[in-house]
C-alpha positions in Angstrom: -25.3 -1.7 26.3 -22.9 0.7 24.9 -23.8 4.5 23.8 -20.8 4.9 22.4 -19.1 3.8 19.0 -17.4 4.4 15.8 -17.9 6.3 12.5 -16.2 5.8 9.5 -15.6 7.2 5.9 -13.0 6.5 3.2 -12.2 8.4 -0.1 -10.0 7.5 -3.0 -9.0 9.7 -6.1 -6.6 9.3 -8.7 -4.1 11.2 -10.4 -5.3 14.7 -12.3 -5.9 13.3 -15.6 -6.7 9.9 -14.8 -9.5 7.3 -14.6 -10.7 5.9 -11.6 -9.4 2.4 -12.6 -5.7 3.6 -12.7 -5.7 4.7 -9.6 -2.2 3.0 -7.6 -4.0 3.6 -4.4 -6.0 0.8 -2.5 -7.9 0.8 0.9 -10.7 -1.7 2.5 -12.6 -0.9 5.7 -14.8 -3.4 7.6 -17.0 -2.8 8.4 -17.6 -0.9 5.1 -21.2 1.4 6.5 -22.2 4.7 4.9 -21.4 7.3 7.2 -24.4 8.5 9.4 -23.3 4.7 10.5 -22.6 3.8 14.2 -20.5 1.0 14.4 -20.4 -0.1 18.3 -17.6 -3.4 17.4 -14.1 -3.5 15.6 -13.2 -1.4 13.1 -10.3 -2.4 10.7 -9.0 -0.1 7.8 -5.9 -1.0 5.7 -5.0 1.3 3.1 -1.8 1.2 0.6 -0.3 3.1 -2.0 1.1 1.0 -5.4 4.7 2.2 -6.4 4.0 3.5 -9.8 7.8 2.9 -10.9 6.5 -0.8 -10.8 4.5 -3.1 -12.9 0.9 -3.1 -11.7 1.2 -1.7 -9.2 -2.5 -0.9 -8.7 -3.2 -4.3 -9.1 -0.9 -5.0 -5.8 -1.8 -2.7 -3.8 -5.5 -4.2 -4.0 -4.2 -7.5 -2.9 -1.9 -6.4 -0.6 -4.5 -4.0 1.6 -7.0 -7.1 1.0 -5.5 -9.5 2.8 -4.1 -7.4 5.3 -7.5 -6.2 6.2 -8.7 -10.1 6.8 -5.0 -11.2 8.5 -5.5 -7.8 10.8 -9.4 -8.6 11.6 -8.5 -12.5 12.2 -6.0 -11.5 15.1 -4.5 -8.9 17.3 -1.0 -10.5 16.9 -0.4 -8.6 13.6 0.1 -5.7 14.9 3.9 -6.9 15.7 7.0 -8.6 14.4 5.7 -11.6 15.2 4.3 -15.2 13.7 1.2 -13.4 12.0 2.7 -10.9 10.2 5.2 -13.2 8.8 3.0 -15.4 7.5 0.8 -12.4 6.2 3.7 -11.8 4.0 4.3 -15.5 3.2 0.8 -15.5 2.3 0.0 -12.8 0.9 3.7 -13.0 -1.6 2.0 -16.7 -2.7 -1.4 -14.4 -3.8 0.7 -12.5 -5.8 2.1 -15.5 -7.6 -1.0 -17.0 -8.4 -2.9 -13.4 -9.4 0.5 -13.4 -12.2 -0.1 -16.3 -13.7 -3.9 -16.3 -14.0 -3.1 -12.6 -15.4 -0.5 -13.7 -18.1 -2.9 -16.3 -19.2 -5.6 -14.2 -19.6 -3.5 -12.2 -21.9 -2.6 -14.8 -23.5 -6.7 -15.5 -24.0 -7.0 -12.3 -25.5 -4.8 -12.4 -28.0 -2.7 -9.7 -26.1 0.4 -11.7 -24.2 3.0 -9.6 -22.9 5.1 -7.5 -24.7 9.5 -7.9 -24.6 9.5 -4.7 -21.9 6.3 -6.4 -19.6 8.0 -9.7 -19.2 11.3 -8.5 -18.4 9.9 -6.1 -15.8 7.3 -8.8 -14.4 9.7 -11.1 -13.0 10.7 -7.7 -10.8 7.6 -7.6 -8.7 5.4 -4.9 -7.4 6.0 -2.4 -5.0 3.3 -0.6 -2.5 3.2 1.2 0.8 1.5 -0.4 3.9 -1.3 1.0 6.4 -3.3 -1.5 8.9 -5.3 0.4 11.7 -7.7 -2.0 14.5 -9.7 0.2 16.6 -11.2 -1.2 19.0 -13.0 -1.2 22.7 -11.4 -2.7 25.6 -14.6 -4.0 27.1 -18.6 -3.9 26.5 -18.9 -1.1 29.0 -19.8 2.5 28.5 -16.4 4.5 30.0 -14.4 1.4 28.4 -11.0 3.3 26.5 -10.9 2.7 22.4 -7.7 1.7 22.0 -5.5 1.7 18.2 -3.5 -0.5 17.1 -1.5 0.0 14.0 1.2 -1.5 11.7 2.9 0.3 8.8 5.6 -0.4 6.0 6.2 2.9 4.3 5.1 6.2 4.4 1.1 5.8 4.4 0.2 7.6 7.5 -1.8 7.6 10.9 -2.8 10.6 12.6 -4.7 10.8 15.9 -6.3 13.5 17.0 -7.9 15.5 20.0 -8.9 18.9 20.5 -7.9 20.3 17.0 -4.7 18.8 17.3 -2.5 16.3 16.3 -1.1 14.2 19.2 0.8 10.9 17.5 1.7 10.7 14.0 2.4 7.2 12.5 4.8 6.3 10.8 6.3 9.5 9.7 7.2 12.9 11.8 8.4 14.9 9.4 6.7 17.0 6.4 10.7 16.9 4.8 10.6 13.1 5.1 8.5 12.5 2.6 11.1 13.1 0.5 13.2 10.1 1.5 12.4 7.0 -0.7 10.1 4.9 2.0 10.3 1.1 2.5 8.2 -0.9 0.6 6.3 -4.2 0.9 7.0 -6.4 -2.8 5.1 -8.3 -4.1 8.4 -11.3 -4.9 9.7 -11.0 -0.9 9.7 -14.0 0.2 11.2 -13.4 3.4 8.1 -12.8 5.6 10.7 -13.0 8.6 13.0 -9.2 7.3 9.1 -7.7 6.4 8.5 -7.7 9.7 11.5 -6.4 10.9 10.8 -3.0 8.2 7.3 -2.8 9.4 6.4 -0.4 12.3 3.7 -1.4 15.0 2.2 1.3 17.6 -0.8 1.4 19.8 -3.3 4.6 21.3 -5.9 5.1 23.7 -8.9 6.6 21.9 -11.4 9.6 23.8 -14.7 10.9 23.0 -14.4 13.1 20.6 -10.8 11.6 18.9 -10.3 11.4 15.5 -8.3 8.7 13.4 -7.0 10.2 9.9 -5.1 7.4 7.5 -3.7 8.9 4.7 -1.5 8.2 1.8 1.6 10.1 1.2 0.7 13.1 -1.2 -2.6 14.1 1.6 -0.4 12.9 4.6 2.9 15.7 3.3 0.3 18.3 3.2 -1.3 18.0 6.7 2.1 17.6 8.5 3.1 21.1 6.4 -0.2 22.1 7.9 0.9 21.9 11.3 4.0 23.3 10.6 2.9 26.0 9.2 -0.1 26.6 12.1 -3.1 25.9 10.0 -3.6 22.2 11.4 -7.1 23.4 12.6 -8.5 24.7 9.7 -7.3 21.5 7.8 -8.6 19.1 10.3 -11.9 21.3 9.8 -11.1 21.0 5.6 -11.3 16.8 6.8 -14.2 16.7 8.9 -16.2 18.9 6.8 -15.9 16.1 3.8 -18.0 13.4 5.9 -21.1 15.1 5.7 -22.5 13.3 3.0 -22.1 9.8 1.1 -21.6 12.2 -2.3 -17.5 11.6 -3.4 -17.4 14.4 -5.4 -16.8 17.3 -2.5 -13.9 15.2 -2.6 -12.7 15.6 -5.9 -13.7 19.2 -6.2 -11.7 19.9 -2.9 -8.5 17.2 -3.6 -8.7 19.5 -7.4 -8.7 22.9 -5.7 -5.5 22.0 -3.4 -3.9 20.5 -6.7 -4.5 23.9 -8.1 -2.7 25.5 -5.6 0.2 23.4 -5.8 -0.6 22.7 -2.1 -0.6 19.2 -3.2 1.0 17.5 -5.7 -0.3 15.4 -8.1 -0.3 11.5 -6.6 -3.0 9.8 -6.3 -4.8 10.6 -2.7 -6.5 7.8 -0.1 -7.9 9.1 3.0 -10.0 6.8 5.5 -11.5 8.9 9.1 -12.6 7.1 12.2 -14.6 8.9 14.2 -14.7 8.3 18.0 -18.0 9.2 19.7 -19.2 9.0 23.3 
């Protein structure tokens, strides 16, 4: 029986001035357990950042993240430009079309049909980044390493941390790259092969005491700037301090402080932390 395992936590904050239901980020973790529960099996996590310029971006981010979590949980073939990933891309676009039909019908039933400008914009689709990570041990033996596999489209990022140092960043490598328009997963793009080709895939091996952090772009840009300024040890400490309870408020207060000091731009923020225990 393994005595090692994984702890996980996740946090979500809307833009300053927005209500929680206006957040256009989406995240899912399986299994979704409290921060003090040790998981001895795989953990699968997905985070999506809806593009505010598109209509219904938050809803698309949620549909995309949930579908990616299901497919990544079902088969490791998801983590490659494979038939599995292409099937996922095609299925989630079809799922979106069904959701939109239902959304439009509900609006009519509620006596508030789409406005003319909504009718013009809806066919253009919604857009979001995608980051999915699967973490699992290679066997049931205590000394078996944990392996992470990741798939990404856009600038939501995974960071692998060991001994207070970032040893892997994926897919963005440099804080300056966040000023560039990222690739996005479009809800009306039916070309699953093209989406698979534009997505990036990577894997790595964890040691006991390692940490994996998944972040949407605003927080990821802050984290890489901390690395560039030589402050990454303090940044890692701040992230790990968030796991000391199941209360969301310390995270919201911390994000508000970073925004107030100008260290973090005002954007929706998602954070998932996977802690490898040994």
